[in-house]
mmCIF file of the N, C-alpha and C atoms, coordinates in Angstrom:
data_MODEL
# 
_entry.id   MODEL 
# 
loop_
_atom_site.group_PDB 
_atom_site.id 
_atom_site.type_symbol 
_atom_site.label_atom_id 
_atom_site.label_alt_id 
_atom_site.label_comp_id 
_atom_site.label_asym_id 
_atom_site.label_entity_id 
_atom_site.label_seq_id 
_atom_site.pdbx_PDB_ins_code 
_atom_site.Cartn_x 
_atom_site.Cartn_y 
_atom_site.Cartn_z 
_atom_site.occupancy 
_atom_site.B_iso_or_equiv 
_atom_site.pdbx_formal_charge 
_atom_site.auth_seq_id 
_atom_site.auth_comp_id 
_atom_site.auth_asym_id 
_atom_site.auth_atom_id 
_atom_site.pdbx_PDB_model_num 
ATOM 1   N N  . MET A 1 1  ? 226.993 67.266  113.975 1.00 0.00 ? 1  MET A N  1 
ATOM 2   C CA . MET A 1 1  ? 225.439 68.107  113.287 1.00 0.00 ? 1  MET A CA 1 
ATOM 3   C C  . MET A 1 1  ? 225.154 69.591  113.673 1.00 0.00 ? 1  MET A C  1 
ATOM 4   N N  . LYS A 1 2  ? 225.549 70.001  114.788 1.00 0.00 ? 2  LYS A N  1 
ATOM 5   C CA . LYS A 1 2  ? 225.223 71.567  114.723 1.00 0.00 ? 2  LYS A CA 1 
ATOM 6   C C  . LYS A 1 2  ? 226.249 72.090  114.152 1.00 0.00 ? 2  LYS A C  1 
ATOM 7   N N  . ASN A 1 3  ? 227.376 71.734  113.742 1.00 0.00 ? 3  ASN A N  1 
ATOM 8   C CA . ASN A 1 3  ? 227.957 72.238  112.999 1.00 0.00 ? 3  ASN A CA 1 
ATOM 9   C C  . ASN A 1 3  ? 227.778 72.826  111.693 1.00 0.00 ? 3  ASN A C  1 
ATOM 10  N N  . LEU A 1 4  ? 227.417 71.744  111.194 1.00 0.00 ? 4  LEU A N  1 
ATOM 11  C CA . LEU A 1 4  ? 226.587 71.724  109.601 1.00 0.00 ? 4  LEU A CA 1 
ATOM 12  C C  . LEU A 1 4  ? 225.656 72.490  109.526 1.00 0.00 ? 4  LEU A C  1 
ATOM 13  N N  . PHE A 1 5  ? 224.819 72.388  110.677 1.00 0.00 ? 5  PHE A N  1 
ATOM 14  C CA . PHE A 1 5  ? 223.529 73.283  111.059 1.00 0.00 ? 5  PHE A CA 1 
ATOM 15  C C  . PHE A 1 5  ? 223.969 75.414  111.275 1.00 0.00 ? 5  PHE A C  1 
ATOM 16  N N  . ASP A 1 6  ? 225.149 74.960  111.947 1.00 0.00 ? 6  ASP A N  1 
ATOM 17  C CA . ASP A 1 6  ? 225.778 76.517  111.887 1.00 0.00 ? 6  ASP A CA 1 
ATOM 18  C C  . ASP A 1 6  ? 226.438 76.950  110.661 1.00 0.00 ? 6  ASP A C  1 
ATOM 19  N N  . ARG A 1 7  ? 227.198 76.605  110.199 1.00 0.00 ? 7  ARG A N  1 
ATOM 20  C CA . ARG A 1 7  ? 227.779 76.797  108.899 1.00 0.00 ? 7  ARG A CA 1 
ATOM 21  C C  . ARG A 1 7  ? 226.743 76.986  107.636 1.00 0.00 ? 7  ARG A C  1 
ATOM 22  N N  . PHE A 1 8  ? 225.353 76.217  107.676 1.00 0.00 ? 8  PHE A N  1 
ATOM 23  C CA . PHE A 1 8  ? 224.493 76.352  107.082 1.00 0.00 ? 8  PHE A CA 1 
ATOM 24  C C  . PHE A 1 8  ? 223.157 77.525  107.227 1.00 0.00 ? 8  PHE A C  1 
ATOM 25  N N  . VAL A 1 9  ? 223.739 78.250  108.537 1.00 0.00 ? 9  VAL A N  1 
ATOM 26  C CA . VAL A 1 9  ? 222.977 79.547  108.318 1.00 0.00 ? 9  VAL A CA 1 
ATOM 27  C C  . VAL A 1 9  ? 223.925 80.685  108.484 1.00 0.00 ? 9  VAL A C  1 
ATOM 28  N N  . LYS A 1 10 ? 225.065 80.276  108.446 1.00 0.00 ? 10 LYS A N  1 
ATOM 29  C CA . LYS A 1 10 ? 225.724 81.774  108.175 1.00 0.00 ? 10 LYS A CA 1 
ATOM 30  C C  . LYS A 1 10 ? 226.364 81.379  106.398 1.00 0.00 ? 10 LYS A C  1 
ATOM 31  N N  . ASP A 1 11 ? 225.585 80.331  106.356 1.00 0.00 ? 11 ASP A N  1 
ATOM 32  C CA . ASP A 1 11 ? 226.083 80.708  104.195 1.00 0.00 ? 11 ASP A CA 1 
ATOM 33  C C  . ASP A 1 11 ? 225.199 81.473  103.815 1.00 0.00 ? 11 ASP A C  1 
ATOM 34  N N  . GLU A 1 12 ? 225.910 82.954  103.250 1.00 0.00 ? 12 GLU A N  1 
ATOM 35  C CA . GLU A 1 12 ? 224.887 84.216  102.485 1.00 0.00 ? 12 GLU A CA 1 
ATOM 36  C C  . GLU A 1 12 ? 224.813 84.036  101.060 1.00 0.00 ? 12 GLU A C  1 
ATOM 37  N N  . SER A 1 13 ? 225.564 83.187  100.563 1.00 0.00 ? 13 SER A N  1 
ATOM 38  C CA . SER A 1 13 ? 225.999 82.507  99.097  1.00 0.00 ? 13 SER A CA 1 
ATOM 39  C C  . SER A 1 13 ? 225.144 82.155  97.956  1.00 0.00 ? 13 SER A C  1 
ATOM 40  N N  . GLY A 1 14 ? 224.376 82.355  98.971  1.00 0.00 ? 14 GLY A N  1 
ATOM 41  C CA . GLY A 1 14 ? 222.597 81.574  98.245  1.00 0.00 ? 14 GLY A CA 1 
ATOM 42  C C  . GLY A 1 14 ? 221.502 82.375  98.140  1.00 0.00 ? 14 GLY A C  1 
ATOM 43  N N  . ALA A 1 15 ? 221.513 83.125  99.205  1.00 0.00 ? 15 ALA A N  1 
ATOM 44  C CA . ALA A 1 15 ? 220.927 84.730  99.296  1.00 0.00 ? 15 ALA A CA 1 
ATOM 45  C C  . ALA A 1 15 ? 221.527 85.480  98.419  1.00 0.00 ? 15 ALA A C  1 
ATOM 46  N N  . THR A 1 16 ? 222.865 85.727  98.383  1.00 0.00 ? 16 THR A N  1 
ATOM 47  C CA . THR A 1 16 ? 223.424 86.513  96.933  1.00 0.00 ? 16 THR A CA 1 
ATOM 48  C C  . THR A 1 16 ? 223.138 86.098  95.370  1.00 0.00 ? 16 THR A C  1 
ATOM 49  N N  . ALA A 1 17 ? 222.988 85.119  95.641  1.00 0.00 ? 17 ALA A N  1 
ATOM 50  C CA . ALA A 1 17 ? 222.842 84.869  94.091  1.00 0.00 ? 17 ALA A CA 1 
ATOM 51  C C  . ALA A 1 17 ? 221.120 84.936  93.909  1.00 0.00 ? 17 ALA A C  1 
ATOM 52  N N  . ILE A 1 18 ? 220.638 84.995  94.929  1.00 0.00 ? 18 ILE A N  1 
ATOM 53  C CA . ILE A 1 18 ? 219.402 84.989  94.480  1.00 0.00 ? 18 ILE A CA 1 
ATOM 54  C C  . ILE A 1 18 ? 218.846 86.307  94.573  1.00 0.00 ? 18 ILE A C  1 
ATOM 55  N N  . GLU A 1 19 ? 219.593 87.440  94.961  1.00 0.00 ? 19 GLU A N  1 
ATOM 56  C CA . GLU A 1 19 ? 219.191 88.815  94.982  1.00 0.00 ? 19 GLU A CA 1 
ATOM 57  C C  . GLU A 1 19 ? 219.868 88.961  93.883  1.00 0.00 ? 19 GLU A C  1 
ATOM 58  N N  . TYR A 1 20 ? 220.794 88.668  93.555  1.00 0.00 ? 20 TYR A N  1 
ATOM 59  C CA . TYR A 1 20 ? 221.176 88.931  91.710  1.00 0.00 ? 20 TYR A CA 1 
ATOM 60  C C  . TYR A 1 20 ? 220.622 88.903  90.964  1.00 0.00 ? 20 TYR A C  1 
ATOM 61  N N  . GLY A 1 21 ? 219.470 87.503  91.120  1.00 0.00 ? 21 GLY A N  1 
ATOM 62  C CA . GLY A 1 21 ? 218.682 87.265  90.087  1.00 0.00 ? 21 GLY A CA 1 
ATOM 63  C C  . GLY A 1 21 ? 217.508 88.325  89.993  1.00 0.00 ? 21 GLY A C  1 
ATOM 64  N N  . LEU A 1 22 ? 217.561 88.436  91.331  1.00 0.00 ? 22 LEU A N  1 
ATOM 65  C CA . LEU A 1 22 ? 215.712 89.596  91.219  1.00 0.00 ? 22 LEU A CA 1 
ATOM 66  C C  . LEU A 1 22 ? 216.220 90.427  90.609  1.00 0.00 ? 22 LEU A C  1 
ATOM 67  N N  . ILE A 1 23 ? 217.853 91.087  90.788  1.00 0.00 ? 23 ILE A N  1 
ATOM 68  C CA . ILE A 1 23 ? 218.424 92.687  90.212  1.00 0.00 ? 23 ILE A CA 1 
ATOM 69  C C  . ILE A 1 23 ? 218.199 91.764  88.662  1.00 0.00 ? 23 ILE A C  1 
ATOM 70  N N  . ALA A 1 24 ? 218.604 90.958  88.065  1.00 0.00 ? 24 ALA A N  1 
ATOM 71  C CA . ALA A 1 24 ? 218.716 90.448  86.315  1.00 0.00 ? 24 ALA A CA 1 
ATOM 72  C C  . ALA A 1 24 ? 217.367 91.037  86.182  1.00 0.00 ? 24 ALA A C  1 
ATOM 73  N N  . ALA A 1 25 ? 216.582 90.196  86.939  1.00 0.00 ? 25 ALA A N  1 
ATOM 74  C CA . ALA A 1 25 ? 214.599 90.059  86.631  1.00 0.00 ? 25 ALA A CA 1 
ATOM 75  C C  . ALA A 1 25 ? 213.969 91.182  86.170  1.00 0.00 ? 25 ALA A C  1 
ATOM 76  N N  . LEU A 1 26 ? 214.148 92.063  87.617  1.00 0.00 ? 26 LEU A N  1 
ATOM 77  C CA . LEU A 1 26 ? 213.882 93.489  87.677  1.00 0.00 ? 26 LEU A CA 1 
ATOM 78  C C  . LEU A 1 26 ? 214.341 94.580  85.943  1.00 0.00 ? 26 LEU A C  1 
ATOM 79  N N  . ILE A 1 27 ? 215.850 94.563  85.716  1.00 0.00 ? 27 ILE A N  1 
ATOM 80  C CA . ILE A 1 27 ? 216.482 94.618  84.626  1.00 0.00 ? 27 ILE A CA 1 
ATOM 81  C C  . ILE A 1 27 ? 216.153 94.604  83.525  1.00 0.00 ? 27 ILE A C  1 
ATOM 82  N N  . SER A 1 28 ? 215.957 93.745  83.638  1.00 0.00 ? 28 SER A N  1 
ATOM 83  C CA . SER A 1 28 ? 214.705 92.743  82.724  1.00 0.00 ? 28 SER A CA 1 
ATOM 84  C C  . SER A 1 28 ? 213.723 94.021  81.848  1.00 0.00 ? 28 SER A C  1 
ATOM 85  N N  . VAL A 1 29 ? 212.814 93.448  83.165  1.00 0.00 ? 29 VAL A N  1 
ATOM 86  C CA . VAL A 1 29 ? 211.625 94.041  83.079  1.00 0.00 ? 29 VAL A CA 1 
ATOM 87  C C  . VAL A 1 29 ? 211.612 95.270  82.273  1.00 0.00 ? 29 VAL A C  1 
ATOM 88  N N  . ALA A 1 30 ? 212.182 95.918  83.217  1.00 0.00 ? 30 ALA A N  1 
ATOM 89  C CA . ALA A 1 30 ? 212.237 97.381  82.564  1.00 0.00 ? 30 ALA A CA 1 
ATOM 90  C C  . ALA A 1 30 ? 212.790 97.591  81.045  1.00 0.00 ? 30 ALA A C  1 
ATOM 91  N N  . LEU A 1 31 ? 214.126 97.365  81.002  1.00 0.00 ? 31 LEU A N  1 
ATOM 92  C CA . LEU A 1 31 ? 214.658 97.148  79.431  1.00 0.00 ? 31 LEU A CA 1 
ATOM 93  C C  . LEU A 1 31 ? 213.053 96.433  78.839  1.00 0.00 ? 31 LEU A C  1 
ATOM 94  N N  . ILE A 1 32 ? 212.456 96.082  78.733  1.00 0.00 ? 32 ILE A N  1 
ATOM 95  C CA . ILE A 1 32 ? 211.084 95.124  78.078  1.00 0.00 ? 32 ILE A CA 1 
ATOM 96  C C  . ILE A 1 32 ? 209.847 96.581  77.942  1.00 0.00 ? 32 ILE A C  1 
ATOM 97  N N  . THR A 1 33 ? 210.212 97.033  78.648  1.00 0.00 ? 33 THR A N  1 
ATOM 98  C CA . THR A 1 33 ? 209.269 97.957  78.877  1.00 0.00 ? 33 THR A CA 1 
ATOM 99  C C  . THR A 1 33 ? 209.721 99.372  78.112  1.00 0.00 ? 33 THR A C  1 
ATOM 100 N N  . GLY A 1 34 ? 210.783 99.657  78.307  1.00 0.00 ? 34 GLY A N  1 
ATOM 101 C CA . GLY A 1 34 ? 211.140 100.491 77.909  1.00 0.00 ? 34 GLY A CA 1 
ATOM 102 C C  . GLY A 1 34 ? 211.045 100.554 76.248  1.00 0.00 ? 34 GLY A C  1 
ATOM 103 N N  . ALA A 1 35 ? 211.682 99.208  75.919  1.00 0.00 ? 35 ALA A N  1 
ATOM 104 C CA . ALA A 1 35 ? 211.923 98.795  74.428  1.00 0.00 ? 35 ALA A CA 1 
ATOM 105 C C  . ALA A 1 35 ? 210.206 99.003  74.050  1.00 0.00 ? 35 ALA A C  1 
ATOM 106 N N  . THR A 1 36 ? 209.160 98.422  74.709  1.00 0.00 ? 36 THR A N  1 
ATOM 107 C CA . THR A 1 36 ? 207.564 98.445  74.248  1.00 0.00 ? 36 THR A CA 1 
ATOM 108 C C  . THR A 1 36 ? 207.338 99.616  74.171  1.00 0.00 ? 36 THR A C  1 
ATOM 109 N N  . THR A 1 37 ? 207.410 100.587 75.272  1.00 0.00 ? 37 THR A N  1 
ATOM 110 C CA . THR A 1 37 ? 207.176 101.806 75.023  1.00 0.00 ? 37 THR A CA 1 
ATOM 111 C C  . THR A 1 37 ? 207.833 102.665 73.913  1.00 0.00 ? 37 THR A C  1 
ATOM 112 N N  . LEU A 1 38 ? 208.815 102.565 73.706  1.00 0.00 ? 38 LEU A N  1 
ATOM 113 C CA . LEU A 1 38 ? 209.508 102.856 72.579  1.00 0.00 ? 38 LEU A CA 1 
ATOM 114 C C  . LEU A 1 38 ? 209.016 101.979 70.418  1.00 0.00 ? 38 LEU A C  1 
ATOM 115 N N  . GLY A 1 39 ? 209.254 101.356 70.830  1.00 0.00 ? 39 GLY A N  1 
ATOM 116 C CA . GLY A 1 39 ? 208.424 100.837 69.691  1.00 0.00 ? 39 GLY A CA 1 
ATOM 117 C C  . GLY A 1 39 ? 206.940 101.450 69.313  1.00 0.00 ? 39 GLY A C  1 
ATOM 118 N N  . ASN A 1 40 ? 206.071 101.226 70.027  1.00 0.00 ? 40 ASN A N  1 
ATOM 119 C CA . ASN A 1 40 ? 204.836 101.655 70.234  1.00 0.00 ? 40 ASN A CA 1 
ATOM 120 C C  . ASN A 1 40 ? 204.832 103.560 70.042  1.00 0.00 ? 40 ASN A C  1 
ATOM 121 N N  . THR A 1 41 ? 205.676 104.348 70.132  1.00 0.00 ? 41 THR A N  1 
ATOM 122 C CA . THR A 1 41 ? 205.676 105.183 70.157  1.00 0.00 ? 41 THR A CA 1 
ATOM 123 C C  . THR A 1 41 ? 206.429 105.808 68.520  1.00 0.00 ? 41 THR A C  1 
ATOM 124 N N  . LEU A 1 42 ? 207.383 104.660 68.116  1.00 0.00 ? 42 LEU A N  1 
ATOM 125 C CA . LEU A 1 42 ? 208.086 104.958 66.722  1.00 0.00 ? 42 LEU A CA 1 
ATOM 126 C C  . LEU A 1 42 ? 207.077 104.538 65.827  1.00 0.00 ? 42 LEU A C  1 
ATOM 127 N N  . ASN A 1 43 ? 206.276 103.663 66.089  1.00 0.00 ? 43 ASN A N  1 
ATOM 128 C CA . ASN A 1 43 ? 205.479 102.610 65.005  1.00 0.00 ? 43 ASN A CA 1 
ATOM 129 C C  . ASN A 1 43 ? 204.091 104.036 64.871  1.00 0.00 ? 43 ASN A C  1 
ATOM 130 N N  . THR A 1 44 ? 203.369 105.012 66.498  1.00 0.00 ? 44 THR A N  1 
ATOM 131 C CA . THR A 1 44 ? 202.825 105.608 66.070  1.00 0.00 ? 44 THR A CA 1 
ATOM 132 C C  . THR A 1 44 ? 203.196 106.784 64.662  1.00 0.00 ? 44 THR A C  1 
ATOM 133 N N  . GLN A 1 45 ? 204.421 107.126 64.871  1.00 0.00 ? 45 GLN A N  1 
ATOM 134 C CA . GLN A 1 45 ? 205.387 108.474 64.026  1.00 0.00 ? 45 GLN A CA 1 
ATOM 135 C C  . GLN A 1 45 ? 205.101 107.635 62.491  1.00 0.00 ? 45 GLN A C  1 
ATOM 136 N N  . PHE A 1 46 ? 205.342 106.706 62.544  1.00 0.00 ? 46 PHE A N  1 
ATOM 137 C CA . PHE A 1 46 ? 205.912 105.758 61.068  1.00 0.00 ? 46 PHE A CA 1 
ATOM 138 C C  . PHE A 1 46 ? 204.548 106.128 60.135  1.00 0.00 ? 46 PHE A C  1 
ATOM 139 N N  . GLN A 1 47 ? 203.115 105.442 61.042  1.00 0.00 ? 47 GLN A N  1 
ATOM 140 C CA . GLN A 1 47 ? 201.949 105.752 60.900  1.00 0.00 ? 47 GLN A CA 1 
ATOM 141 C C  . GLN A 1 47 ? 201.418 107.244 60.474  1.00 0.00 ? 47 GLN A C  1 
ATOM 142 N N  . SER A 1 48 ? 201.980 108.130 61.068  1.00 0.00 ? 48 SER A N  1 
ATOM 143 C CA . SER A 1 48 ? 201.469 109.113 61.237  1.00 0.00 ? 48 SER A CA 1 
ATOM 144 C C  . SER A 1 48 ? 202.294 109.683 59.602  1.00 0.00 ? 48 SER A C  1 
ATOM 145 N N  . LEU A 1 49 ? 203.592 109.460 59.565  1.00 0.00 ? 49 LEU A N  1 
ATOM 146 C CA . LEU A 1 49 ? 204.177 109.760 57.961  1.00 0.00 ? 49 LEU A CA 1 
ATOM 147 C C  . LEU A 1 49 ? 203.733 109.376 56.935  1.00 0.00 ? 49 LEU A C  1 
ATOM 148 N N  . SER A 1 50 ? 203.516 107.745 57.208  1.00 0.00 ? 50 SER A N  1 
ATOM 149 C CA . SER A 1 50 ? 202.679 107.699 56.321  1.00 0.00 ? 50 SER A CA 1 
ATOM 150 C C  . SER A 1 50 ? 201.380 108.628 55.508  1.00 0.00 ? 50 SER A C  1 
ATOM 151 N N  . THR A 1 51 ? 200.712 108.264 56.860  1.00 0.00 ? 51 THR A N  1 
ATOM 152 C CA . THR A 1 51 ? 199.670 109.228 56.279  1.00 0.00 ? 51 THR A CA 1 
ATOM 153 C C  . THR A 1 51 ? 199.441 110.321 55.488  1.00 0.00 ? 51 THR A C  1 
ATOM 154 N N  . LYS A 1 52 ? 200.731 111.321 55.947  1.00 0.00 ? 52 LYS A N  1 
ATOM 155 C CA . LYS A 1 52 ? 200.649 112.398 55.668  1.00 0.00 ? 52 LYS A CA 1 
ATOM 156 C C  . LYS A 1 52 ? 201.213 112.251 54.164  1.00 0.00 ? 52 LYS A C  1 
ATOM 157 N N  . MET A 1 53 ? 202.353 111.561 54.008  1.00 0.00 ? 53 MET A N  1 
ATOM 158 C CA . MET A 1 53 ? 202.694 110.718 52.645  1.00 0.00 ? 53 MET A CA 1 
ATOM 159 C C  . MET A 1 53 ? 202.301 110.393 51.676  1.00 0.00 ? 53 MET A C  1 
ATOM 160 N N  . ASN A 1 54 ? 200.907 109.673 52.029  1.00 0.00 ? 54 ASN A N  1 
ATOM 161 C CA . ASN A 1 54 ? 199.550 109.333 51.223  1.00 0.00 ? 54 ASN A CA 1 
ATOM 162 C C  . ASN A 1 54 ? 199.110 110.405 50.893  1.00 0.00 ? 54 ASN A C  1 
ATOM 163 N N  . THR A 1 55 ? 198.359 111.450 51.922  1.00 0.00 ? 55 THR A N  1 
ATOM 164 C CA . THR A 1 55 ? 197.839 112.347 51.378  1.00 0.00 ? 55 THR A CA 1 
ATOM 165 C C  . THR A 1 55 ? 198.294 112.996 50.334  1.00 0.00 ? 55 THR A C  1 
ATOM 166 N N  . ALA A 1 56 ? 199.456 113.709 50.807  1.00 0.00 ? 56 ALA A N  1 
ATOM 167 C CA . ALA A 1 56 ? 200.401 114.933 49.546  1.00 0.00 ? 56 ALA A CA 1 
ATOM 168 C C  . ALA A 1 56 ? 200.103 113.544 48.478  1.00 0.00 ? 56 ALA A C  1 
ATOM 169 N N  . LYS A 1 57 ? 200.643 112.356 48.676  1.00 0.00 ? 57 LYS A N  1 
ATOM 170 C CA . LYS A 1 57 ? 200.306 111.769 46.982  1.00 0.00 ? 57 LYS A CA 1 
ATOM 171 C C  . LYS A 1 57 ? 199.692 112.161 46.127  1.00 0.00 ? 57 LYS A C  1 
ATOM 172 N N  . GLY A 1 58 ? 198.361 111.925 46.832  1.00 0.00 ? 58 GLY A N  1 
ATOM 173 C CA . GLY A 1 58 ? 196.951 112.044 46.418  1.00 0.00 ? 58 GLY A CA 1 
ATOM 174 C C  . GLY A 1 58 ? 196.808 113.311 45.966  1.00 0.00 ? 58 GLY A C  1 
ATOM 175 N N  . ILE A 1 59 ? 196.848 114.604 46.723  1.00 0.00 ? 59 ILE A N  1 
ATOM 176 C CA . ILE A 1 59 ? 196.954 115.647 46.162  1.00 0.00 ? 59 ILE A CA 1 
ATOM 177 C C  . ILE A 1 59 ? 197.693 116.306 44.875  1.00 0.00 ? 59 ILE A C  1 
ATOM 178 N N  . HIS A 1 60 ? 198.863 115.412 44.795  1.00 0.00 ? 60 HIS A N  1 
ATOM 179 C CA . HIS A 1 60 ? 199.820 116.498 43.875  1.00 0.00 ? 60 HIS A CA 1 
ATOM 180 C C  . HIS A 1 60 ? 199.584 115.157 42.577  1.00 0.00 ? 60 HIS A C  1 
ATOM 181 N N  . ASN A 1 61 ? 198.728 114.228 42.418  1.00 0.00 ? 61 ASN A N  1 
ATOM 182 C CA . ASN A 1 61 ? 198.538 113.319 41.545  1.00 0.00 ? 61 ASN A CA 1 
ATOM 183 C C  . ASN A 1 61 ? 197.530 114.281 40.456  1.00 0.00 ? 61 ASN A C  1 
# 
């Protein structure tokens, strides 16, 4: 029984898997945050462009 417990204490494969999982989760959060920010910025730019084009269209009619 002591031998089994000693092996369990020395086995770090489970801890390594958890660490990789946490790293993957942090990378995912960073990617989602970046994509959301980029999406919001692009949306603002396209809205601005649309407003300018509609204004220009109204002036030339």
